[in-house]
Backbone as JSON Lines, residues from 0, in Angstrom:
{"i":0,"aa":"X","n":[43.0,81.32,14.68],"ca":[43.24,82.84,14.7],"c":[42.92,83.36,13.35]}
{"i":1,"aa":"X","n":[43.1,84.76,13.48],"ca":[42.52,85.64,11.95],"c":[43.06,86.35,11.47]}
{"i":2,"aa":"X","n":[44.08,86.34,10.85],"ca":[45.16,86.7,9.92],"c":[44.96,88.18,9.8]}
{"i":3,"aa":"X","n":[46.09,89.12,9.89],"ca":[45.43,91.06,10.06],"c":[46.3,91.7,9.07]}
{"i":4,"aa":"X","n":[47.55,90.89,8.86],"ca":[48.37,90.71,8.71],"c":[49.18,89.76,8.05]}
{"i":5,"aa":"X","n":[50.06,89.67,6.61],"ca":[50.71,88.25,6.28],"c":[51.93,89.48,5.02]}
{"i":6,"aa":"X","n":[52.42,89.64,5.14],"ca":[53.26,89.94,4.08],"c":[53.3,91.56,4.18]}
{"i":7,"aa":"X","n":[53.76,91.96,2.73],"ca":[53.41,93.33,2.29],"c":[54.66,94.24,2.87]}
{"i":8,"aa":"X","n":[54.3,95.01,2.35],"ca":[55.48,96.21,2.52],"c":[55.83,96.47,3.93]}
{"i":9,"aa":"X","n":[57.11,96.49,4.51],"ca":[57.53,97.19,5.38],"c":[59.09,97.44,5.82]}
{"i":10,"aa":"X","n":[58.75,97.86,6.82],"ca":[60.25,98.65,7.18],"c":[61.13,98.59,8.72]}
{"i":11,"aa":"X","n":[61.89,97.69,8.54],"ca":[62.56,98.25,10.24],"c":[63.56,99.57,10.54]}
{"i":12,"aa":"X","n":[62.88,100.13,11.29],"ca":[63.28,101.18,11.58],"c":[64.27,100.62,13.38]}
{"i":13,"aa":"X","n":[64.28,99.83,14.2],"ca":[65.06,99.63,14.78],"c":[64.8,98.4,14.94]}
{"i":14,"aa":"X","n":[65.94,97.6,15.45],"ca":[66.26,95.5,16.12],"c":[65.72,95.05,14.19]}
{"i":15,"aa":"X","n":[65.63,93.99,14.41],"ca":[66.56,92.95,13.59],"c":[65.58,93.26,13.17]}
{"i":16,"aa":"X","n":[65.78,93.82,11.21],"ca":[64.94,93.33,9.95],"c":[64.67,91.4,9.36]}
{"i":17,"aa":"X","n":[63.11,92.07,9.07],"ca":[62.54,90.9,8.92],"c":[61.99,90.74,8.07]}
{"i":18,"aa":"X","n":[62.45,89.93,6.84],"ca":[61.73,90.4,5.59],"c":[60.14,89.85,5.49]}
{"i":19,"aa":"X","n":[59.71,89.08,6.57],"ca":[58.14,89.23,7.13],"c":[57.52,89.07,8.09]}
{"i":20,"aa":"X","n":[56.47,90.18,8.51],"ca":[56.12,90.49,8.77],"c":[54.68,89.44,9.21]}
{"i":21,"aa":"X","n":[54.52,88.77,10.54],"ca":[52.57,88.12,10.08],"c":[51.96,88.24,11.14]}
{"i":22,"aa":"X","n":[50.73,88.68,11.42],"ca":[50.02,89.22,13.1],"c":[48.99,88.25,12.36]}
{"i":23,"aa":"X","n":[48.1,87.79,13.75],"ca":[47.35,86.83,13.59],"c":[46.59,86.9,15.05]}
{"i":24,"aa":"X","n":[45.04,87.67,14.99],"ca":[44.19,87.59,16.2],"c":[43.95,86.57,16.47]}
{"i":25,"aa":"X","n":[43.67,86.15,17.8],"ca":[43.04,84.94,18.82],"c":[42.2,85.76,19.54]}
{"i":26,"aa":"X","n":[40.96,85.03,19.9],"ca":[39.92,85.55,20.4],"c":[40.33,86.23,22.22]}
{"i":27,"aa":"X","n":[41.74,85.8,22.8],"ca":[41.85,85.3,23.53],"c":[43.38,84.91,23.55]}
{"i":28,"aa":"X","n":[44.71,85.62,24.93],"ca":[45.52,84.88,25.29],"c":[45.51,83.96,25.36]}
{"i":29,"aa":"X","n":[44.38,83.51,25.73],"ca":[45.24,81.83,26.54],"c":[44.63,81.6,25.27]}
{"i":30,"aa":"X","n":[43.54,81.61,24.41],"ca":[43.55,80.41,23.5],"c":[44.66,80.61,21.97]}
{"i":31,"aa":"X","n":[46.13,82.19,22.57],"ca":[46.69,81.77,20.87],"c":[47.69,81.52,21.76]}
{"i":32,"aa":"X","n":[47.4,81.34,23.26],"ca":[48.74,80.26,24.34],"c":[48.51,78.97,23.29]}
{"i":33,"aa":"X","n":[47.31,78.73,24.44],"ca":[46.94,76.62,23.68],"c":[47.19,76.8,22.22]}
{"i":34,"aa":"X","n":[46.89,78.0,20.92],"ca":[47.12,76.89,19.93],"c":[48.31,76.73,19.59]}
{"i":35,"aa":"X","n":[49.36,77.6,20.22],"ca":[50.47,77.39,19.71],"c":[51.42,76.11,21.15]}
{"i":36,"aa":"X","n":[50.79,75.61,22.14],"ca":[51.58,75.02,22.01],"c":[50.56,73.22,21.06]}
{"i":37,"aa":"X","n":[49.6,73.67,21.6],"ca":[48.75,72.4,20.66],"c":[49.9,71.03,19.79]}
{"i":38,"aa":"X","n":[49.02,70.33,19.88],"ca":[50.54,69.47,18.85],"c":[49.98,69.55,17.4]}
{"i":39,"aa":"X","n":[48.62,69.84,16.82],"ca":[48.86,69.83,15.96],"c":[50.01,70.88,15.82]}
{"i":40,"aa":"X","n":[50.54,71.83,16.79],"ca":[51.22,73.29,16.21],"c":[52.47,72.69,15.96]}
{"i":41,"aa":"X","n":[52.88,72.34,16.88],"ca":[54.06,71.41,17.39],"c":[54.05,70.86,16.54]}
{"i":42,"aa":"X","n":[53.56,69.87,16.15],"ca":[54.35,68.56,15.03],"c":[54.18,69.36,13.78]}
{"i":43,"aa":"X","n":[53.84,70.62,13.02],"ca":[54.35,71.64,12.09],"c":[55.04,72.11,12.09]}
{"i":44,"aa":"X","n":[55.79,72.08,13.62],"ca":[56.8,73.55,13.46],"c":[58.7,72.4,13.29]}
{"i":45,"aa":"X","n":[58.08,71.32,13.44],"ca":[59.13,70.31,12.28],"c":[59.88,70.42,11.53]}
{"i":46,"aa":"X","n":[58.96,70.77,11.09],"ca":[58.92,71.32,9.25],"c":[59.58,73.0,9.23]}
{"i":47,"aa":"X","n":[59.73,73.42,10.01],"ca":[60.48,74.64,9.58],"c":[61.62,75.02,10.06]}
{"i":48,"aa":"X","n":[61.38,74.44,11.35],"ca":[62.4,74.94,12.49],"c":[63.93,75.15,11.83]}
{"i":49,"aa":"X","n":[64.17,73.59,11.25],"ca":[65.61,74.17,10.79],"c":[65.83,74.65,8.99]}
{"i":50,"aa":"X","n":[65.03,75.28,8.73],"ca":[64.56,75.99,7.4],"c":[64.76,77.08,7.66]}
{"i":51,"aa":"X","n":[64.17,77.69,8.77],"ca":[63.27,79.42,8.78],"c":[64.17,79.72,9.8]}
{"i":52,"aa":"X","n":[64.75,81.18,9.63],"ca":[64.73,81.81,11.05],"c":[63.18,82.54,11.06]}
{"i":53,"aa":"X","n":[62.83,82.37,12.36],"ca":[61.28,83.07,13.68],"c":[61.56,83.5,14.44]}
{"i":54,"aa":"X","n":[60.67,84.7,14.8],"ca":[61.09,85.43,16.34],"c":[59.44,85.29,16.05]}
{"i":55,"aa":"X","n":[58.96,84.8,17.58],"ca":[57.46,84.45,17.48],"c":[56.82,84.72,19.38]}
{"i":56,"aa":"X","n":[56.61,86.16,18.74],"ca":[55.14,86.96,20.7],"c":[54.51,86.3,20.3]}
{"i":57,"aa":"X","n":[54.07,86.14,21.52],"ca":[52.3,86.74,22.17],"c":[52.56,87.2,22.61]}
{"i":58,"aa":"X","n":[51.04,88.1,22.79],"ca":[51.72,89.02,23.28],"c":[50.42,89.89,23.34]}
{"i":59,"aa":"X","n":[49.54,89.98,24.96],"ca":[48.06,90.15,25.16],"c":[48.09,91.63,24.78]}
{"i":60,"aa":"X","n":[46.82,91.82,23.67],"ca":[46.06,92.77,23.55],"c":[44.89,94.09,23.88]}
{"i":61,"aa":"X","n":[44.54,94.76,23.77],"ca":[44.1,95.71,24.22],"c":[41.8,95.01,24.11]}
{"i":62,"aa":"X","n":[41.67,95.01,24.74],"ca":[39.76,94.6,24.34],"c":[39.17,96.45,24.09]}
{"i":63,"aa":"X","n":[38.33,96.59,22.46],"ca":[38.33,97.97,22.79],"c":[36.19,97.35,22.66]}
């Protein structure tokens, strides 16, 4: 994927406040799902699941 947003100033106006936002663009929705479900990514998640609070959303975007 390609990192579009990683940190920087942010202000939560509705919902749960997050100190950091990361947006990653993938070639397709399916590629994003495949990346998340990959053995390598799931293995890496073991290191952060108990050390951070995360909210992950995989969202299908629009083609321009």
